[in-house]
C-alpha positions, 0 to 999 in steps of 0.5 A: 448527261442525266441532267440534260435528259431530265431537262429535255423530258421536261421540255417535251412534257411542257410543249404539249400544253402550248398548242392552241386547239379548237373544239373541232380537230378537223377545223383548220382555217388556213387549209379551208381558205386554200381549198376554197381558192384552189391554192391547196393544189399548188402546195401539193404540187410543190411538196410532190416536186420536192419529194421527187427531187429528193428521190431522183437525187438519191437514185443518182447517188446510188448509181454513182456509188455502184459505179465506183464500187464496180470500178474498185471491185468492192463487195 
């Protein structure tokens, strides 16, 4: 276990150097191009729909679980 921990720690330290960085941290060419084309809003909409779907699914599961608990009188 100790060997695996050291290996994972080594990989985490090594991975920090692998990211390509520009001199301006706010410069993201793909995001700039998507903003210019107006497609960034499509991405935002898709992400919002996914999160809304996850939230709705969690609420449905919660309501079903409460119903089952009430039927079985589990507190």
